[in-house]
N, C-alpha and C positions, 0 to 999 in steps of 0.2 A: 433075408426075407422072413425068417422065423420071428425076428424081433417085431416086424411090422404086423405079422399075423397075430401074435399075442396081444398087441395093442388093440387090434381091431376086434378080437374075440377073447376077451379076458377070461371067459368062462372055461375055455378048453385048455385044460392042463395048466391054467394060470397059477394055481397054488404052488406048483413045483418050480416055475420059472420066473415069477415076478420078483423074488428077492434078488436073483442074479441080475435082472435088468436094472433094478435100483442101484445095486452095487456098481455096475458099469457106468451108470450116469453120474454117480458121485465121483468116481475116479476121473471121468472126463471133465467134470467141473473143477476138480482140484488141479488137474493138469493144465487147464487153460485159464485159471484165475489170475496167475501172475501176468499173463499176456494181456488179459482184460484190464488189469490194474495199470499196466504200462500204457496201454492205449488210452485209458481214461486220463492218466496223468499227462500224456502227450497232447490230448485234446485240450485240457486246461492250459497247458503250456503254450499251445498254439493260440488260444484265446488271449492269454496274457500278452503274447508277442504282438498280436494284432492291436490290442489296446495300447501297447507301448508305442506302436508305430503311429497311431492316431493322435496321441498326446503330444502337445508342443512343449518340448523340454529343452529346446535349443537355447544356448546362452552365448553371446559374443564374448570375445576376450575382453578383459577389463581394460578400460582406458580412462585416464584422468579427465575429468570434466573440462570442456573447453572454456577458456576465459579470454577476455580481450588481451591482445599481445602488447607488452610494454618492453621495449628493447633497452632503454636506459633511463636514468633519472634526469630531471631537468634542474636548471639553476646553477649558479657559479659554484656552490658548495659541492655539487656532485661531480663537476668536471675539473675541479682545482687540482686533483691528484690523478695519476694514472689509474684506470679501472683495474682492480685486482679482485681476487676471490676473497670475500669477507670471511669465509670460513677458515682461510689460511692466515689471516691477520688478527682476527678477534679471538683473544684467548678465552678459555672457559671461565677463568676468574677475571673477567674484564674490568671489574670494579677496582682492581688493584692498580689500574692505569691512572687513577686519581692520586696515587702516592700518599695515601693517608692510612697509617696503620690502625688508627682508631675505627675508621670506617670498615676496614677488613674484619676487625673483631666483632663489630655490630652485625655484619653480614653472616659471619659464622654462627653467632648466637641466634640470629633469626632463623637460619636454616635448621638448627636443632630444635628450636622451641616454638616456631610458628604453627598455629593450629590449622590454618588453611592448607598448608603444605602437608601436614599430617593427614588431613582428610583425603586429599588427593592420593597420597600414598596408600591409604586404606582402601580406596576405590580400586587401585591396581590389584590388591589382594582379592577383592571381590570378583573382578574380571577374570583373574587367574582361576579362581574356584569355579566360575561359570564355564570355563573351558572343560574342566573335569566333569562337570555336570552334563554338558552336551555330549562329551565323549562316552559317558556311561550309558547313553541310549543305545549303543551298539553292543553292549555286553549282556550276557544271560542274567536272569534273575532267579533266585532260589528261595522258595518259601517252604516252611514246615509248620505243621499244626498238629494238635492232639485234642481229643475231646472224649467226653463220657456222657451217657444218657441213662436215666433211671426212670422206669415207668411202673405203675401199678393200676390196673383197671379192675372194676368190680367183677368178681368171679374168676379173675385170672391171677396167676402167680406173679410175684414181683420179678421184674426183668431188668437187666442192666446190660449195657453194651459199651465197649471201649474201642476207640479208633485212633489211628496214627497215620499221618500222610505227609508227603512232600510233593512239590511241584516245581518244575523248571520251565521257564519261558524264555524264548530267545527270538527276538525280531531280527531277522537277517537283513543287514544293510547292503543288499546286493546292488542297489541303484546309487548308493552314496548319499542318501538323504541325511543321515546322521553326520556324515563327514562334511557336508555343506554347512550344517549348523555349527560344527566345530570350527570350520574356517571363518564363519561369521563371528564367533566368539573370540577367535584369535585376533581378528581385525578390531573388535571392541577393546580387547586387551591392549593392543598397540595404541589405540586412540586414548585410552586412559593413561598410558605412559606419556604420551605427548601432552595430555592435560597437565600431568604433574610437572613436566618441563616448563610449560607455559606458566603455571602457578609459581614455580621456582623463579622464573625470570621476572615475573611481576613482583614477587616479594623483594628480590634484590633491588629492583628499580625503585619500589616504594621506600625501602629502607634508605637508599642513597638520597633520593630527593627530599625525604623528611629530614634526614641528617643535615643536608645542605640548607634547608629552610631554617632549622634551629640555629645553625651557625650564622646565617644571615641575620636572624632576629637578634642574636647576641650582639653582633656588630652594630646593628641598627639601634639597639638599646644604648650601647656605649656612645654612639654618635648623637642620639637624641638627648641623652643626659648632658652632653657637652653643649648642644644647642640651647637647652633649657638654661644651663648655667650662664651662657653668654647673654641670653635675653634678660636674665635677672640682673646682670651687670649693666646692661643697657637701661633697664628700668631705674636702677639707682642713679645713673647719669641723668636720665630724664627728670627724675624727682629733683635733683640738685639744680638743674637748669630751670625747672618750673618755679622753684622757690626763689631763684635769682631773677625771675621775670623774663627769661630768655626763651621759654618754650610754653605753648598753651597747654592747658589742662587736658584737652582732648587727645593730644599726643601721648600723654601719660596713661590715659585710660585705654587707648588703643594698644599700648605696650602690655598693660596688665591683661587685656583680653588675649593677646598673643601668648602670654605665659600660660593662661588657662588652657588654651588650645594645645600647646606643647605638652602640658602635663597630662591632658586627656589622651593625647597620642601615645605618650609614654606608658600610661596604664593599659592602653589597648595592645601595645607591643608585648607587654608582660603577659597579658591574657593569651595572646596568640602563641607566645613561647610555651606557656604551660600546656595549651591544647596540643601543640605539636609534640611536646614531650610525652603526653599521654598516648598520642597516636603511635609514636615510636615504641613505647613500652608494649602496646598491644601487638605490634608487628614482631616484637622479640619474644612474645609469649609470656610477658610479665604483666601482673595486674597494674592498671593505670594508677599513677601516683606512687608506685613502689620503685620506679626507676628514675634516676635524675642524671642527666648528661652534664658533664662539666662544661662551663662556658668556653668559648673559643672564638677565633676570628676567621671567617670564611676565606678571605683572600690570602691569608698567611698560611693556611693549612692545606688547601686543596688546589691541585694543579689541573689545568684544562688539557685533556688528551685530544688526539686526532682520531677520528673514527672513519675507516674506509667504507664507503657505502656499498661497494660491490655491485653486482648486476641484478636486475629485477627477476631474471629467470632463476637465480640462486635462492631468492626469497621463498619461492614455492616449496623448496625442499628443506629449508632451514628453520623457518618460523614454526614453533611448536603448535600454535593454534591452527595454522594452515595444514600442517601434517595431521593433526587430530581430525580436522574436518574431512580430509581426504580418506583417512582410515574409516571414518563413518560412512563415506560413500562406498568404500569396499565392503563394509559390513552389510549395507543395504543390498549391494549387488549379490552377495552370497545368499542373503535371505530370499531374494527373488528366485535364485536357483533352487533353494530348498523347497520353496512353495511350488515350483513347477514339478519337481520330482515327486511331490505328494500326489500327483495325478496317476502315478504308476502303482501297480499292485504291491501289496505288502505281503511278505512271506514270513511265517512264524512257525516255530517248532515248540511243541508243548510235551513235556514228559511228566507222568504222574506215577507215584509209587505209594502204597499204603497197606495198612493191615487193619482188620476189624475182628473183634472177638468178644464173646460174652463173658470171658474170664480174663482178668488182667494178666494172669500168668501165661495165658496162651496167645497174648497179643503179638509176640515176636516170632511165632512158630510158622506163620505163613504170610506171604506178601502178594500183592497184586500190582503189576507193573503195566503201564500203558504209554503209548507214544502216538502223538497226533500232529502231523504236519498240516498246515492250513495256509490258504491264500485268500487275501481280502482284496477284491477288485472294486475300485470306486466307480461303478457304472453311472450312478447319478448322485452326485454330491455337490450341490451348488456352493457350499462353503469352500471347497477346494479352489474352484475358479475365483471366488471372491477373495480368497487369501492371496492368490497370484496378482490380482488387480490392485489389492491394497499394498502389497509389497512393492509393486512397480511404481505406484503413486508415491509411496514413501521415499523411494529412490530419487524421484524428481525433487522432493523437498530437500533432501540432504545435498543434492547436487547444487541447488540454488543457494543453500546455506554455505556451501564451499565457495561458490563464486562471490557471495557477499563478503566472506572472510578475506578472500584475496583482494577484493576492491578496497576493503577497509585497511588492509596492510599496505597497499600501494599509497593510499592517502596518508597514512601515519608516517611513512618514510618521507614522502614529499613534504608534508608539513614540518617534519623535523629539520629537513634540509633548508626549507624556507626560513624557519625561525632561527636556525644557526647563522645563516647568511645575514639576515637582517640584524640580529643582535650583535654580530661581530662588527658590522658597519657602524652600528650605534655606539659600540664600545670605543671605536676610534674617535668619534665626535665627543663622547663624554670624557675620554681621557684628555683630549685637547682642551676642552672646557675647564677641567679640573687643573691642568697644568697652568693655563692662563690665569685662572683665579688665584692660584698659589703665588704666581709672580706679582699679581696685583696686591695681594695681602702683604707680601714682603715689602713692596714699595710703599704701601700705605703705612706700614709699621715704621719704616725709615723716615717717612715724612712726619710722622707723629713725634719722633725724637727731635726733629728740627723745628717743631712747632708750626708746620705748614698746614696740617689737618688736625681735626679734633678727634677725641676718643670715640665719638659717636660714629664717625666714618669708618674707623677701624672695626667696630662691632658689626656694622652693616656688611662690610666686606667679608669678615670671617663667617657670618651667618650664610652668605651666599656660597662660600667655599664649602661649608658643611653640607648644604643642600646638594651641591654637585657631587660630593663624595658619596652621599647616600644613594644618589642615582647610579653612580658607577658601581657601587656595591650590589644594588639590585640587578644591574645588568650582568654582573659576574655570576650571580646565583641563577639567572635565567639561562646563561650559556651552559652552566653545569647541568641544569635540569634538561635542557635541550639535548645535551650530549648523552645523558642517561636514556632519554626517550629514543634517540637514534640507535643506541646499543640495543635497546629492547625491540625497536621496530625491525632491526636487522636480524633478530633471532638470537641475540647474545652470542655465546660461544658454542652453541650446539652445532654439531656436524650435520651434513645433508642426509635426508632419509628418502629413499626411492620406494614409494608405496607399490609401484608396479612390480618391482622385483619381489617384494613381500607377497604379493598376490600370486606370482608365478611359483614361488617356493611352497606356498600353502596348497597349491593345486597338484603338487607332485606326490 
């Protein structure tokens, strides 16, 4: 009661007892301050927990985007052989199935020197570095600084001050915001790896088809030159017959026009051969015009292999472009999770230390140290909600891009099978045509020796035979290109990749 009395009547004996009252109040404050701090922190923690409960941060487990189901390939080419796993039968170096060592050397040179593949490899390094950049967001930062000030005011002495300070900041990733970003960057990294595989496969395919095209042009040039020589012989015969009055002049003029056309075609073939050579040089990483491939004959050098088409379900795990598209879906999925986690409070710790002195020699004699935990609660931040909606919309975009890639892959395989089947059937007819014309040419040659037919009929028969041989050559090149396209469409020799497993591992 004395305490109350003194408060009500501070004049009575207050001078002797007021200091004791103040001392007791201060002691009481110091005794209960930690409890008040704990209660305050608990209040803030409860608020944060309530906000966390209100924020929608739920994320379903990752699932591959649904696409139309395709159980098997259509057409005779797809069902001619028992259905087996393409990954078990297509070798990583599948181009060696053509049994052409020169092609093997070109592919190796292209893999080493092609700039498109180098660019894709460099992008893998960029994606790898971005993983480290994302992971660094969960680490503390340390800053240090020093400064000096010099002042002189009117009527005042010259003053100077020196200071030195450090600061440590740490945003604690208790909700996993940074980790979600790391997972997204890992998915982007895997997508860039798949892009490199797709570029590698495209490069090998382009080198192979360009090489086949050059060999075809070489053989066409040889056949075209023979056809031109035969027609010049026919023209000489026509001239002789015209002078003898056995052939009208119009027939001679027609033959000369035919020679003009054949010469033009020969020049066009040479131009095409030079352009194809320049394209091959660029694929190899060599300046155009600096690489010259030796001439050869397509049908003598390159064999036609058999390609097992496998199952459509395997295609989704093997084709690099499909794998890359699915990893980009996974990346977008993780970015949605990161955007949702941004709705939760952010907790950071800041530590400061420093010294200030009017003399540089006294700068390190005393230090001031401070520690400040803080929590940032996004009570009203429309941009957070907007980022969630944006990331969800972007996920829809990449999901549709994935479906488009799958549909394009199905079409590419089906077209390759259709082309192979049609060109193989055409080859049977062309081979029979060539064989029959060879028999006719031999019989006409025998009849010429007996005087039954004229030299003119021999020339006409040989010209028809050369045209059939050119058609057979073009068909062989088409079959080789179709085979390369099918290898590429089936994903080459790359093994299957299960993106869902990669997502599960990233979440651990």
